[in-house]
C-alpha positions in Angstrom: 0.0 0.0 0.0 1.1 3.6 -0.7 1.5 6.2 2.1 -1.8 7.8 1.4 -3.7 4.5 1.6 -2.0 3.7 4.9 -2.8 7.1 6.3 -6.5 6.9 5.2 -6.7 3.6 7.0 -5.3 5.2 10.2 -7.7 8.1 9.9 -10.6 5.7 9.6 -9.5 3.2 12.3 -7.7 5.5 14.8 -9.2 8.8 14.1 -6.0 10.6 13.0 -2.9 10.4 10.8 0.2 12.4 10.2 1.8 13.8 7.1 5.4 15.0 7.5 7.3 17.9 6.0 4.2 19.5 4.4 5.2 23.1 5.0 8.3 24.7 3.6 10.8 26.6 5.8 10.0 29.9 4.1 6.3 29.4 4.8 7.0 28.5 8.4 9.0 31.6 8.9 6.3 33.8 7.4 3.6 32.2 9.6 5.8 32.6 12.7 6.3 36.3 12.0 2.6 36.9 11.5 1.6 35.1 14.6 4.2 36.9 16.7 2.8 40.2 15.4 -0.7 39.2 16.3 0.4 38.2 19.8 2.3 41.5 20.3 -0.8 43.5 19.2 -3.0 41.9 21.9 -5.4 40.6 19.3 -5.5 37.1 20.7 -8.2 36.1 23.1 -6.4 34.8 26.2 -7.2 32.1 28.8 -5.1 30.0 31.3 -4.9 27.3 28.7 -4.2 29.2 25.4 -4.7 32.3 23.3 -7.0 32.0 20.3 -7.6 34.1 17.2 -9.5 33.4 14.0 -7.4 32.4 11.0 -9.1 35.3 9.2 -6.8 37.6 11.2 -4.3 37.9 8.4 -4.5 37.2 4.6 -1.3 35.1 4.8 -3.5 32.3 6.1 -5.2 32.1 2.7 -1.9 30.6 1.5 -2.1 28.0 4.3 -5.8 27.2 3.8 -5.2 26.6 0.1 -1.8 24.9 0.5 -1.6 22.7 -2.6 0.7 19.9 -1.1 -2.0 19.2 1.5 -4.8 19.1 -1.2 -2.6 16.6 -3.1 -2.4 14.4 -0.1 -6.1 14.6 0.6 -6.9 13.9 -3.1 -4.7 10.8 -2.9 -6.7 9.6 0.1 -9.9 9.9 -2.0 -11.0 13.4 -0.8 -11.0 15.3 -4.1 -13.2 18.2 -3.3 -12.9 19.2 0.3 -14.4 22.4 1.7 -13.1 24.8 4.3 -15.3 26.5 7.0 -13.1 27.9 9.8 -9.7 28.0 11.4 -8.0 29.2 14.5 -4.5 30.3 15.7 -4.0 28.7 19.1 -1.0 29.9 21.1 -0.1 28.0 24.2 1.9 30.3 26.6 4.9 29.2 28.6 4.0 27.4 31.8 0.4 27.1 30.9 -2.2 24.5 31.9 -3.1 21.4 29.9 -5.9 21.5 27.4 -8.9 19.4 28.5 -10.3 16.3 26.7 -12.9 17.3 24.1 -14.3 16.5 20.7 -15.2 19.1 18.0 -18.3 17.5 16.4 -21.8 18.9 17.0 -24.3 17.1 14.8 -24.7 14.1 17.1 -28.5 14.1 16.4 -27.8 13.1 12.8 -28.4 9.5 11.8 -24.9 9.5 10.1 -23.0 10.8 13.2 -21.2 7.5 13.5 -20.4 6.9 9.9 -17.0 5.2 9.2 -15.8 8.1 7.0 -15.2 11.5 8.8 -17.6 14.2 8.0 -15.2 16.9 9.2 -11.5 16.8 9.9 -9.0 19.2 11.6 -5.6 20.0 10.0 -3.2 21.0 12.7 0.0 22.8 11.7 2.4 23.3 14.6 4.9 26.1 14.1 7.5 24.6 16.5 8.5 21.0 17.3 6.3 19.6 20.0 6.8 17.2 22.8 5.2 16.3 26.1 7.3 19.0 27.7 5.8 21.9 25.6 2.2 20.7 25.2 2.0 18.2 22.3 -1.3 16.8 21.1 -2.8 13.9 23.0 -5.5 11.6 21.4 -7.6 8.6 22.3 -7.5 6.4 19.2 -10.9 5.0 18.2 -12.9 7.4 20.3 -14.4 8.9 17.2 -16.3 5.6 16.7 -16.4 3.9 20.1 -17.8 4.9 23.4 -15.2 5.9 25.9 -15.7 6.4 29.7 -14.7 10.1 29.2 -17.9 10.6 27.3 -19.8 10.0 30.5 -17.9 12.6 32.5 -16.9 15.6 30.3 -20.4 16.9 29.8 -20.3 20.0 27.6 -16.8 19.6 26.1 -16.4 23.3 25.5 -17.8 24.8 28.7 -16.3 28.0 30.2 -15.3 26.1 33.3 -13.1 23.8 31.3 -11.8 26.6 29.1 -10.7 28.5 32.3 -9.0 25.3 33.7 -10.6 26.0 37.1 -10.2 22.4 38.3 -7.4 20.5 36.6 -8.0 17.5 38.9 -11.2 16.5 37.1 -11.3 13.7 34.5 -11.3 16.1 31.6 -7.7 17.0 32.4 -6.6 13.5 33.4 -3.9 11.2 32.0 -5.8 8.3 30.4 -4.6 4.7 30.1 -5.7 4.6 26.4 -4.2 7.9 25.3 -1.4 8.4 22.8 0.9 11.3 22.5 1.4 12.9 19.1 4.6 14.8 19.0 5.4 16.4 15.7 8.1 18.5 13.9 7.3 22.0 12.7 6.0 21.8 9.2 4.1 18.5 9.7 0.3 18.3 9.6 -1.9 16.2 11.8 -5.2 15.2 10.2 -7.9 14.2 12.7 -11.6 13.2 12.8 -13.5 16.0 14.6 -15.3 13.3 16.7 -12.1 12.0 18.2 -11.3 12.8 21.8 -8.2 14.9 21.9 -6.3 17.2 24.4 -2.9 18.7 24.9 -0.2 18.4 27.6 0.7 21.4 29.7 3.4 23.7 28.3 6.1 23.4 30.9 8.7 25.1 28.7 9.8 28.7 28.5 8.6 29.2 24.9 5.3 29.7 23.2 3.8 26.7 21.4 1.5 27.6 18.5 -0.7 25.5 16.3 -2.9 26.6 13.5 -6.0 24.5 13.3 -8.1 24.5 10.1 -11.4 22.7 9.7 -12.2 20.9 6.4 -15.1 18.7 5.2 -13.3 16.0 3.2 -16.5 15.0 1.2 -18.9 17.8 1.6 -21.1 16.8 -1.3 -22.1 13.6 0.5 -23.2 15.2 3.7 -26.8 15.3 4.9 -28.6 18.5 4.1 -28.9 19.6 7.8 -25.2 19.1 8.2 -24.5 21.1 5.1 -26.7 23.9 6.4 -24.7 23.9 9.7 -21.4 23.9 7.9 -22.4 27.0 5.9 -23.7 28.7 9.0 -20.4 28.2 10.8 -18.2 29.3 7.9 -16.0 32.3 8.9 -16.4 35.5 6.9 -13.5 36.8 4.9 -12.5 40.3 6.0 -13.4 43.0 3.5 -9.9 44.4 3.5 -8.2 41.2 2.4 -6.5 41.3 -1.0 -8.8 40.1 -3.8 -6.5 37.1 -4.7 -6.4 35.8 -1.1 -10.1 36.3 -0.6 -10.9 34.5 -3.9 -8.8 31.4 -3.0 -10.5 31.0 0.4 -14.0 31.7 -0.9 -13.6 29.0 -3.6 -13.2 26.5 -0.8 -16.3 27.6 1.2 -19.3 25.2 1.3 -22.5 26.3 -0.3 -26.1 25.1 0.3 -29.2 26.3 -1.5 -31.8 24.0 0.3 -34.2 24.7 3.1 -32.9 22.3 5.8 -32.5 23.7 9.2 -29.0 23.7 10.8 -28.5 21.5 13.8 -27.0 24.3 15.9 -24.4 23.8 18.6 -25.5 20.4 19.8 -22.1 19.6 21.4 -23.2 16.8 23.7 -22.5 13.2 22.7 -25.4 11.6 24.4 -24.8 8.1 25.8 -27.9 6.8 24.0 -26.3 7.7 20.7 -23.0 6.0 21.3 -21.9 2.7 19.9 
């Protein structure tokens, strides 16, 4: 089997896969400079866990969103016409708390919520090498398809209490027996199913650790109408002051829906009755 076939199998079975050396060094340097500027301008929303900002904060991210080497990899995996909805710059400060266990799917009411193929994936680009010491990604393989004990305890996986890391002794911050660390090198991309439980270690280093997370729908055309409607609703607007070329590239990747189906809304809870 070729690399892409193996990675597709990992994405389906484990919920994630890794492609190495996707970004060039010049692109990494440009991204680092832009993120540093955003951080210095206080335009990132801060918490004890991390600072966040929309990927629409700077037109350079149009280059990342439309990065052709990634689309080549996705196409080789069978995802020939992916769409893009939203993205975030997530900066983890030095000596910051761990990120809680959570998933990023919301259409759990849908009858296809547990399909084998992912309806939405994250692409995580880290701007520095990561390790347990500086807050690398942690995942629970298979949790996108199978019930996990954490599903019974994390409740709302994006609550303000969790975001503020008020109680890091609760299960949402715990070290799990079935977790796997995903350390990467700067320029790699982690592709993950949005239903998979994932978290991050505390950043115990003296340096910032930044990841740019972009959300794609690998086979948007096949999604149910209500899911399509929700994807269109959550798509981030392109700033009016972006250069035309940058705005055009991103807009071409946006999902469209002309039907009358009602979006699901932010149904973030994975009900036990819906698990398998």
